[in-house]
N, C-alpha and C positions, 0 to 999 in steps of 0.2 A: 558309441558302442552300447547296444541295448541287450539286457538279459531278461528273458521271459521266465515266468515261474516254472513253466514246463521244462526249462533247461536246467534248473537248479539241481535236479537229481544227477544230471550228467556231471556237473561241477563237483559234487560231493563224492561221487563214486570213482572218478578218474584220478589217479594219483600222478605225481610228478615223474613216475617211472616211464610214462609215455614219451618223455623227452628224448631218450636214447633211441627209441624206435623211430621217432620222427626224423631224427638226424640221419639215421641209417637209410631212410627213404628219400633223402634229399636229391640224389642223382636220378632216382626213378621219377620223382615229380618233375624234374627238369625236362625229361624227355617224353613223358607221357602225354600224347596228344593224338587225336584221330588222324589217320592217314588221309591223303587227298581223295582216295576212292572209297572211304568209309566214314560217313557222317552220322553221328549218333542222333537218334530221334530227339527233336526239340532243341538240339544244340545250335545256338546262334552262329552265323558265319562271319559276322563283322562286329558284333557286340562282344566285348571281352568276356571270356569265361576261364575259370581255372582249368589246368590240365586234367585234374581229377579231384573229387571230394568237395568239402564244404568251403564256401567263401561268403563273407559279408562285407562290411564297410571298406571303402577305399581309404588308404592311409598313406602318409608320407609322400604326397604328390610333389615331385620336384623335377626340374630340368637341370641337366648338367652335361656339358661337352657333347652336344648333339643328340642326347637321349632324354626322352621323357621317362621317368621312373614311376611306376605304379606299384606301391606296396598295398597289401590288403589283408584284412582279417581272414585267417586261414586255419582250418583243422585238417591236417593231412592224413588222418586215420579213419575218417568216416564222412558220409554225406549229410550228417546232421551236426549241429553246433557242438563243439567240445573245447578242450583247452586251447586257447588262441595262440597262434603264431603270426608272424608277418610273412605272407607270401610275397613274391617279387616278379615283376615283368618289366620289360623296357621296350621303347619304341622310338623310332626316328620321326614318325609322322602322326602318332596317336591313333593309328589305325591298324598297322601291322605290328603285332606284339610278339616278343621273344620271351618265353618262360625262362626264368632264372632260378637258381637254388633258393630254398627258404632263407630269408634274411635273419629273422629273430625267433628264438625258441623260448618257451617258458623256462624259468629257473626257480631257485628257492624263494625268491621274492614274489613269485606269482606268474599268472598268465600274462601274455603281451596283448593288451587291448589297444584301442585306437590312439592315433597321434599324428605327428607331422614330421617333416624333414626340411632342412635348410642347407645351403652351401655356405660354409664359414670362410669367405674369401680372404679375410685378413687374419685368420688364425686367432681370433679373439678367445677361443676356448683352450688353445694350447694343444689341440688334438692333431694339428698339422694344417699347413696352408691348403685351403679349399677342401677341407674335410667335409664329408657329408655327415651331418649330425641329425639324429632322430630323437625326438622326445615322445614317449608313449606312456600309457597308464599301466602300471602293475596292478593286477587283480589277484589278491591273495584268497584262495578258496577256503583255506583253513580258518583264517580270521572271520571270513563271512559265515562259515558254519558255526563258529563260536558265538555269533551274534554281535561281534564288534562292528562299530561304525567306521573303523580305520582300515578297511580292507582294500581301498583304492588309493594309490600314491603315484607319483610321477618319477620315471627314470629316464636316462638318456643312454645312447650308444653312438658310436661313430665308425665311419668307414673311410679308409684312405685309398680304396681301389674301385671307386665309382659304384659303390653299393653292393659289390660282390661278396665281401666278407665284413663282419661287424665285430666290434669290441665294445662290450658294455662298460660303462664308467665304473671304476673300482670303488667310488664313493657314493654310488646309488644308495639311497634315494635323494633326488635333488629337490623335491617338494613333498613334504610330509602331509598327511591328511589332517585338516584342522577340526575334524569331528563331524564330517558331512558324509552321509551314506553314498551318494552318487557324486563323485568327484573325479572327473576324467576328461579325456579327449582333447589334450592340449594342441592348439594350432599356433605355431611360432611364425613370426615374420620379422623382417628388418624394417624399422620405422625410419625412413629417410630424414624426416623433419627433425627428429630427436637424436638421430644417429645412435640408435640403441636397439637391441633385440627386445621384442615384445611378444606377448603370448596371451591368448584368450582360452579359457577352459570353462567347462560347465561345473556348477556346484548346485546340484539338485534342481532348483527352479529359477536359477539365474546364471549369469556368467561372471567370472572374475578376470581382471586384467593384471598381468604381471610384466615386469621388465628385468633385463639382465645385461650386463656388459660382457659376459663371458659364456653364456649358455649353460652355466653350471650353478650360479648363485642367483636366485630369483626372488624379487620383492613384489608383494602384492601392492597395486597402486589404486585399484578402484573396482566397482561392481556395476552391473547393469541389470535392472529388473523391469518387468512389464506385467501389468496387472491384467491377466486373462480372466474372462468371465464366460463360462466356467474355466478353471485351470486346465491346462493341457498336459499336465504331468511333468515328468523329468525332462529337462533340456539336455540335448546331446549334440555332438559333432559340430562345434562352432567354427566359424571362419569370419575374418574381418579384413576388408580390403577397400581400396579407394577406386572409384570409377568416375570418368568424365561423362556428363550428361550429353547425349547425342545432339549435335548441331550447336553446342554452346561451349564456353570455356569453364562452365560451372563444374565443380567436383563435389561429390558426396561420398560418404562412407556407407558400405553395405555390411550388415551383420547377418550371417546365416545361422539358423538354428534348426536342428531336427528334433522330431518327437516320435517316440515309438507308438504312441496312441494319439487320437484326437485330430487326425488329418481330415480334410474336407469330406473325403469319401470313405472314411473309416481307416483305422489302423495307422500305419507309419507315413510320415511325410516331412517335408522340409519347407520352412518358411523363411522370410527375410524381413529385415528392418532397414530402411534408408534414413540416414541422418548425418550427424557431424561428430567428428572425433578429434580432439585436440592433443592427443597423445596420452591423455589421462582419463577423460570423461567422454562417454558416448551418449548423445542425446538424439531424440527423434520426435517429430510432430505426428508421427503415425498413430492412429487411434485403433486400427483393426489389423488383424493378421492378414498378411499377403503371402502367397505360396509360390515357391519356385516351380512346382508342378502339381497339377490338380488330379492326376491319375493316382492309382493306388501303388504304383511300382517305381518310385523314385525316392530313395531315402539315403540319409547320411552323406550326401554329396558335399565335397569340398573342392577347392581350386588349387592349381599348381603354383608353387613358389618358384621364383627365378625364371619365369617364362621369358624367353629372349626378346619377344616383340611387345612386352608389357601388356599382353592380353590377359584376361581372366578366363581360363579354361576350366570348366567344371565337369566332374564325373560323379555320378551317383550309383548307389547299389540298386539294381533293378529287381527289387523284391519288396516284401512287406512282412513284418514280424507276425502278422495275423496268421499267415499260412506258409512262411518261408521253408520250414523244415519238412513240409509234406508235398511240395510241388513235384509233379510226376516225371522226374528225370532219374537216371540210374547211376552212372559213373561219376557224375559231377552235380553240383547244385549251386545255382545262382549265376547271374550275369551282371555286368555293369551297363549303365546307359551309354549311348554314344557320347563322346566328348562334345561339349557345347561351349560356345563362346558367350559370355555374359556381357550385357551392356545395359545402360540406363536410358530411359526416355522420361520426358516430363509432359503430362497432359493436365491442363486445368489445375496447375499448382500441385499436382500429385505425381509422385515418382513410381515408375514401374520397372521391374527387372525383366529383361528379355533374355531368352535362351535360344540360340541359333546353332544348328549343326555347323561344326568348323568348316571353313572353306575347303580344306584339303580333302574332305569327304567326296567331293565331286570327282576326284581322280580315280575312285573305285567304281564309278558308274559308267555304263554304256547305254546310249539311247537305243530304245527298242525299235526295231524296224516294224512298220505297220503290217507287213505280211506275216509277222509272227503273232499277230493279234487277230482274233476272230470276233465278229459281232459289230454292233453299232457304236464304234469308237467315237468319242470318249465316254458316252453315256452308259453303255452296257456292252461289256465285252468279256472275253475269256483269254487268259494268258497263263501258260503252264507254270511259269516261275513268278507268279504274282507275289508270292510270299518272300521274295528276295528282291524287292524293288522299292523305288521311290516314286510317288505320284505327287505332282504339284499342279495346282490350278487356281484360278480365281472364279468365284461363284457370285453372280448377281441373283439375289433371292427376293422373291415377292413376299413370301410368308414362311415357308418351311423348306428344309433341305434334309434329305435322307441319303446316306451312303451305306451300301451293303457290300460286305465281302462274304463269299460263300464257297462251298465246295460241293462235290457230287454226293456227299453223305448228308446233304441238307443242313450242315452246320453253318452258322453265320455269325458275323460280328457287325454291329450297326453303329453308325455315328449320325446323330440327328441334331438339327438346330431349328428353333422356333423363334422368329423375330419378336413375337408378342410377349414372350416371357424372358427372352435374352439368354436362354440356357442352351449350351451344347450338352448333349446326353450321349453317353456310351452305353452299349448294351452287349455284354458278352455271355448272356444267359444261355444261348444255344451255340456257343463257340467251340464246343468239343468237350474235353474233360473238365468238368466243373464240380463234380461231386467228391473230389479227393479231400476237400476241406470245407466245412460249413461256412467259415468266414470268407473264403474265396467266393463261394456260391452266393453268400449274402451281399457281397460287394459287386455283383454282376452288373448292376445298373449304377452309373456314376454321372454326376452333373458338374458343370463348370459355368459360372455366370460370366458372360462377356458383354452384356448389354445389347441394345437393339441396333444391329448392324445389317444393312442391306447388301453389303459387299464384303466378302471374306477372302483372304489369301490363305490357302490351305496346303500344307505339306504333310504327307503321310509316309513314314519310313517303316517298312515291314522287314522283319527278320523271321527266322524259323519259328520262334515262340514269343514274339513281341511286336507291338506297334507303338511308335513314338509319333505323336500328333503335334504339329506346330501351327498355330493360328496367328495370322498377321505377323509373320516374321519372328515368331517366338514370344510374342507378348503374352500369349496363353498357350500352355503346354499340358499335355496329358500323356502319360506313359502307362502301358498295360502289358502284362503277360497274357499270352493266349496259348492254349494247348489243343489245337484241333487234331482229330484222329487222321485227318488227311489235309494236305496243304490247301489253302484257299486259292482258287483259280478263277473265280467269277467276280466281277466288279460291276456295280450299278449305282447311278445317281438318279434320284427321284425328287420331286415330280419333273419330268423332262419338260413339261409345258410351262412351268413357272420358275425354272432355274436356268439361267444362261451361264454356260461354262466357257471360259476363255483362257488362253495361254496354258492349255493342258500339256503337261510334259510327263513322260513316263520313262524311267530308266531302270535297267537291271543292275544290281549291285554284285560286283565280283567278290569272291571269297577273299577275306583279308587275313584270317587267323592261320 
């Protein structure tokens, strides 16, 4: 959970009196969504968006009794950041989401910042068998205004009706602030090897590890630090989990950390460390930062607890703190990335985290008939619904590759690759609305180093205002928001003479929200 200086005025000026107004709006929020025949401009059709108003970090990702639960940072009274609540949605397949009433409201202890949720199967907490238990950061704006370092603490709440209603623990706070300004974003998990609850949270420029037998009494057990040169600033939204390396029996632990600034292409981003964790100490041989996504619009992502197939399903906030509050949408602001399955690969004694769109996504797609496409398919063609489609293909490249999306207003978005320097470059300079924020405009050209590769497997997923790019089955990923004045309908691959395209597949994506 990141707070920008520009938001501090909002924090100071808004009192806790907003709580009652928000509660009164709970039923309205539940039902407010565009009708099937009225789609708001730029609203994604299959990337999750709130029914209305402001959203940022995904929180409390947990599976229970056939439903995936997505809680999220939410301000129900405005389209800009304000006193944080937990919004709530649920889904059977991670693609079709049902909006639910607001889960958690601010109270006298503070706003409800980011956190996590678990299913207490054995009632270790005493809250009830299989209670859904959430831990979140309390952010006290009064203490912050007074200059105290102790304005962020950790509290818990529980639900006995599958996340529909919540009771806050009467003895909150469960973790007091030790004197650290940025002390937040707890991610709980059950450690099978130690048979105990554990948790990782950020403490300014490092993470701390805690454990508990009952989800109420927590003991700090260790820390993990990494010397960045230069420092990347405050650590945020941690996650820790184990993955098997593809094609082997080897298992490694992955630690995910987000940063509000310092990402490869400016602003917010999420990186990861691959290493070992013995239940107390996390170690890694990694020397440099590795990033979950190299685009500017994937931040604060975490994974689902209690996933029934033991997969690691990741969802990120599809925005960037550099320009999030000014993106050109009206009734709502911000979307989530598509849910992605994480996996590990090993190449030349080096570990890489892959992000692939979940298998179930295919159920939303319909192969496009060639008579719906005009032009020299697949190298240059026009398709009316291009901006709600998936394109996948393999490209054999002699030296350079250029992919162009464009519309009749001469707006365009470009993806290029040069074997000689090993960079994929994105260019949204002329993609439509770019002047709404100087930092958005400044990040129009982005780069990702993938090395010298003559053959690439490329998947491009387009929604109303986004493109998610997966290279080589998600080994390299870039996510971008786009705001064209008119939908992109033209597609071109250049140079046709020196790029051989094979296994080209194009699918229309049916509306899921």
